[in-house]
N, C-alpha and C positions, 0 to 999 in steps of 0.2 A: 503494500498499499504507499503510495505517494503521500510526501509530508511537505510539499514547495512552500505551503505558506504556515504551517505552524512551527515546522522545523527546520529551517535555513541551514545549511551546512557551516561549520565553521571555516573553511576554506573562500568563502563568497559571502559577499554582501548580503545582508538578509533580505535586501530589498528586490535583489535579483536572482535570488536561490531559484526561484518559479521557473526560470528559463530553462533549468535542467531537467524540468518533469517531461517525462514521455509524452510526446503531441504537440508541445510548444517549437521544438525545431521544425518538425514538418510545417507547422502554422506559418514560421518566418519565411520557410521556401515557397509555400504557396504566397504569402504577399509580395515575396520577391519576383516570384515569375510573372504575377499580375503586374507589378509596378513597371517590371522591365518591357513587359508586351506594350503598356500604354506608352511608356516613354518613346520606345521605337515607332510605333505606329504615328504618334504626334511629329517626332523627327521626319519619319517618311514624307507624312503629309505636307508637313513645311517645304522638304524640298522637291516634291513634285509641284509643289505652288512655284518654287524658285525656277524649275525647269520650266514650267508653263510661261512664266513670265517673262523669261528670255525667249520665248519662242513667239516670232511675229504673228502666229497664226493662231496660236493656243490661248497666247496670253490675253487674246479679247474673251475668251469664253468664260463666262462666270458660271454658266452651267456646268462645266466640266470640273471646275475646282469646286463647286457646291457639291456634288455626286462626291468627288475623293473625300471633302471634309466629313459629309455626313456617314459615309462608310467607315470612316476611321473612328468617328464618335460611337458608330454602333457595336463595332468589333471590342471597343475598349468597354463599351457598356456590358456587354456579352461576358469578357474576361472578369470584369468587377464583380457581376452578378453571380456566377459559378462561383469565384473566390468567395464571396461572401457567405452563401449557404455551405458551401463546403467548411467554413471557418465556424459558421455558427454551428453546424453539427459536431465537429471538432471539440468546440467548447462545452456542449450540452454532455459530450461522451466524457471529458475532463470532470465535470461537476458531478456526474453520476459515480465516478470514482471517488471523489472526496466527501461524498455525502456525511460519513460518520466524523468525518475533520469538522467541516461545518457545524453539524450538529453540537459536536464538543464545544466549539466556539460559542454557540447559541445557548449553551448550558451555562457557560462562564460570563453570559451578560452581553455577548456581541449580537446585534440586531440582524435580521435576514438583509437588509437594504446596505447595510456596511459591507457584508459579505459581498452581496452581487456588485457593490461599487469597485471592490478590492478586484473582482475577477474582470470586470470591464477595463479598468486601468492595464491590467496584465493584457489584455486585449488590446488596448492603446499601443503600450509597450510593443508587442509582437507587430503591430501595423507599422509603427514608425520606424522598427529595426529594419524589417523586410522591405517596406518601400525604400528607404534609403539606400540599402546593398543594392535594389534592382534599378533605382535611379542611377547610382555611381557605375555599375556595370554596363547597362544600355547606353549611357551617353559616353563612355570610353568607346565602347564598340563601334558606336556610330561614328565619332572621331579618327576611329582606323581606318573604318569602311569608307568613310567619305571621299577620300583622295582615290581609291581604287574603283569606285562607282563612278566618279566623274571620268576616271582615264577609260575605263569601259565603256560609257555611253558616248564618249568624244566630245562632251559639252564643255571642257574647259574649266576656267574658275569661275564658279557661280558667286554673286552675292549672299552667300548661305553660311551660317556660322550653326553648329551644332546646339552650342550653348546658349538657348534662348529661354526668356523667362516662363514660357507656356508649358514646357516639360516637367515643370513641377508639379502641373495640375492633376496628371493620373496618379503621381506618387502620394500627393495629399488625398485624393480621391481613396485610394487604396487604403492609407491609414486610417481615415474616417470611417471607412466601412467596414473595416477589420474591428474597430473598436465596437461599432454598432453590432455587429454580427456577433461579438463577444457577449454583448449586454442580451441581446436576443436570446444567445444559446445559455445564459447563465438564468433564464427565469426559473428555473427547477429550485434555485436557492429560496425562493420566495416560499415554496412548501416544506422545507426543512425544519423538522422540529426536533427539539432538545432530546425528546426521547429516541429518536433515530441513533442518538450515540452508541445507544446499547446494542445497536443490531451492526451486521456488516453493510458495507456497501455493495449496491445491486442496481441493477434496471429494473423499471419498473415492467408488470406484467400487463397482458393485454387490457385487464380491469381497471388498471390504474390508469391508463391512458386515455381513458374514454371522457373526453372533455366538451360539453355541448358546445361551449363558446369558439371552440377551436373548428370543432367540426362543421358549426354554423357558417364562420369564416370561410374555411376551406371550400365549403360547398357554394358560397356565394361568390367566392371568386370564379370557381370553375364556369359557373353559370354564365357570369359577365363576361367571363374571357371567352366561351364559345360561340356566346352571342356577339361580340365583335369580330370574332373569326370569321362568323356567317356573314355578319353587316358587310366586313370589308371583303369578303369573297364576290359579294353581289353588287357592292359598289364599284369594284375594279374590274370586275365582270361588264356590266352595263352603262358604267358611268364614264369613270376615267382611272388612270392607274394608282391614284393617291390614295386607292383602296388598300395598298400593300400596307401603308402607315397605320390604319385601323387595324388591319389583320394583323401587324407586329404588336399593337398594344393587347389583342387580344390573345396572343401568344403568350405574350410576357405574362399577363392575369393569370390565364390558364394554369399554367407552368406552375406559377405560385400556388396557384391551389392547390396542383398536384403535389406541391412538395411539404405545403402544409397538412394535407390531410393525407399524406404517405403513411401514417400510421394505421389507417384504416382502408387505404386502396391498394397497397402494396402486400398486405397478408394473403389475399386470396390468390396472388399472381406467385407468391412464395410457397403455397400450399401446391397449385397445379405442378410447379416444377419440382417439388419434393418427391411427388410421385415417381420421377424418373429413375430415382439413387435406389430403388428396390427396398428391401424390408429388412436388411442385416440389422444389430444393434448400431453400428457405425454411422449407417446412412439414417436411421431412424433418430438417432440422437441429432446430427446434423440438421436434418429437416426441423424437428421440434424445438432447437435452439432458435431458429429462425422466427418461430411462430410464437413462442413463448415470451419472448421479449420483441414485439413487434418496432418499439420504440427505437432500439437499438438497430435493429434490420433496414429499419426504413432510413435511417442516417446514413447506413453503408451503399443501400440502393440508388437513392436519389441523386447521389454525385454521379454515377457511373451513368446513370438513366440520362443525366444531363449532357454528357459527353459524347454518347451515341446519337441523342436526338439532334444535336447541332450537327454532327457530321454528316448524317443521314440528310436532315434537312437541306444543308447548304448543295449537296449532291445531287438530291432528288429536284431541288429547283434547277440547278445548272442544267441537267439533263432533259428537264421537262422544258424548260426556256429555249434550249438549243434545238427541241425537236418542232417546235411550233415556228421558229426563226427560220429554219431550214424549207419550210413548206414552199413548194414552187420555187424553189431557187434553182438556179443550175447547177452543174456540177462543180464549176471554178469558184463562184460565188459562195457553193454551200461549202467546199472545202476551205475559204477562208474563214466563213462564220463559225466553221468546226474549231479551227484551229485557234481564234480567237476567244471563244467559250471555253475550249480545252482549258486554254492557257490561264483564263480567269479562273476557273474551278481550281486549277490547281494551285493558284496564291490563295485563293480563298479557304480550301483544304489546310494550306500550311497554316494558316493564321487562325483557322479555327482548332485547328490541332492542339495549338497553346492552351486554350480551356479544355480540352479534354485531357492534356496531361496534368492540368490542374487537379480534376475530377479523380483521375488515376491516382495523383499523390494523395487525395483524401480519403481513396478506399485502403491504402496500405496502412496510412496512419490509424484509421478508425479500427481496422482488424487487429492492428499490433496491439493498440489500448485495450479492446475488446479482451484479447488474451491476458493481459496483464492483469485485468481488474477480475479476471474469472480462474485465477490462480487456484482459489480454494475448491472451485469446483472442478478443475481438471485435477487437483491432488486427489479429491475423493475418488473420481473416476479410475485413476492408477490403483487406489487403494482397494478397489473392489474389482481389480484383475484386469482392467484394460490395460494393453501394451502400449510401449512408446508408439510403436507403430501405427496402431488403432487411435491413438489420441491424434498422431499427424494426419491421417487419413480423415478424422472426423473433420479437423479443421481445414484439411484443402477442400471437403465436400461442401462446408458452409461456404468458403470463398466461392466455389462454382454454384453453389445455389445461389448466392446473391447478385454473380455476374450473369448466368443465364438470366434469371427475372428481369435484371437490368437491361440486358440486350431486348430480349423479347419486347418488354415496353417502350425502349427508347427507339427501336426500329419503326414500331407502329406508330409513335408520335411525330418520328422524323417524317415519314412519308406523308403522313396528314399536312404537317406543319409546311413540309416544302412544295408539297402541290398548292396549297392554300397560297403561297407567297408567288408562287408562278402565275397562276391563274387571275388572282388579284391584280398582279403586274401588268401582264401582258393581255389580259383577257378583252380589253376594250381597245385595243390598238388594231388598227388595219394591217394586216397580213398579207403578202402576195400569197398565189395568185387571185383570189377571189377579191380581197382590200374588202371585206366588210366584216362587220362585227356583230355582236359580240363572237369571240374564239373560244372555243371549248378544249380544253387541252387534259388529257389523259395523264396521269401522273406515269413519268420514265423513270425507271429504277434502274441504275448502274449496278449490275449483277455484280461485277468484278469488284467494284467498291464494297458493296455489301459483304462479300465473301472476306475482301481484307478486313471489315469492321469485326466479323465473327472471329477470325484468325486474330487480332490484335487484342479482342476481349479474352479469348484463351490463353492467350500470353499474359495476359495482366492478371487472370487468375491465377497463374503459376507464380508470377512474380510475387504478387500481393500476400500470397501464403509463403513466402520463403522465410520471412523473419518470425511470423507469428507460430509455424509449425516448430522453427527452431526453439522458440522460448517455451512453446506447449510442452516438447519432449524433455525440457530440462527442469520440469517441475517436479520437486522430490516429496510424494506424498506426506510424510510425516511432518515434513516443515511447513507445506501447503495447508495442512488440515490446522497445525497450530497458530496460523496466522489470525489476528484479531479482525 
């Protein structure tokens, strides 16, 4: 059991001892990735603007610059959104492991609000440290790459400097978002009572997490989001392409509702997946662990769902848009359109991939923390006769359980969001040869990329389970059962 707040080590300053707690390092990594991604996008946007201004033709195109800026803002927003949910889930898991410590503090007179404020300050510290690391690394990388890019593009010297005041904006946004995510993730502190000092730290069961207010909020966001998705789809199909903005808002709201209500949305999916693993004791325990603690399972799944959804959404949208733009085009023009769209899709996949990496780091983090917090449970299994191999297989099956459920959910959501995005953008535009509207687009699924997503998810399952399985097999039954 960790003691980051109550018992800082002698070798570290008391105010910074919590940085060594498991989960904090990966949270800093998530903040650093998000900050670096944002800084690089802002820098690239400024560079593209400088190149366009230097070009006598493009320099007069305010529309092109607007599209570049909006795309950058959108991608930074997606990365920060993913990071905030992953960070909130990480801190929620950390708080679950600190339940007994917090209860002891409550027992000696501390208030729930003061304990929550302490965790929020830790979140701010994580955000500031991670954002600063990302800012420095991204700025340094941009400064090194700038002359190389100038030489490769043959643009010569441009009136552009990497050190611009606006590169601080994404870093500051990440720091503040991490602080807010820690505050949201620590809401369980308010429910901890002094009597829980007598019990061990454990996740809440299905009955404990049923909160009418949260369920109502999740359902409201889902209904509102789906309504805006349908509205944006109709507006973009029959009126003008601005329907994609309405659909985008609907996508954000509906996915937020899904994340908020994941404790009752994901268990049925997990139950279906659990039937795939057979009826051996190890497989049954792996499946039942996911169902017994839906809050912990929901935290693990939602990050991977986001990553799969984003990659699938952009790939389906790109392929669907390419399909309709190539209608009626001759072979030469069609080849040019295909090349441009494929290049754009490759760039977008690379950028969106950063958000998927953030989600993957979150899964590894939560699985590892979960194994540490279940030390007593794993020790009991070893004492009852489970071998180290069986414990290792159980943890691997739990990771596979989470990944398969997340993959299935993300693929369905990604195809739906991607098709709605393409339809609401191009549905009202005249496309040759008919040049009539509205246009109806069938979702085009890039099966090769989808197989790549499946393979990447399988690899993630193996990688994510390496550290947890190693920790699980090191549990000594007598020591684990003696843990308070």
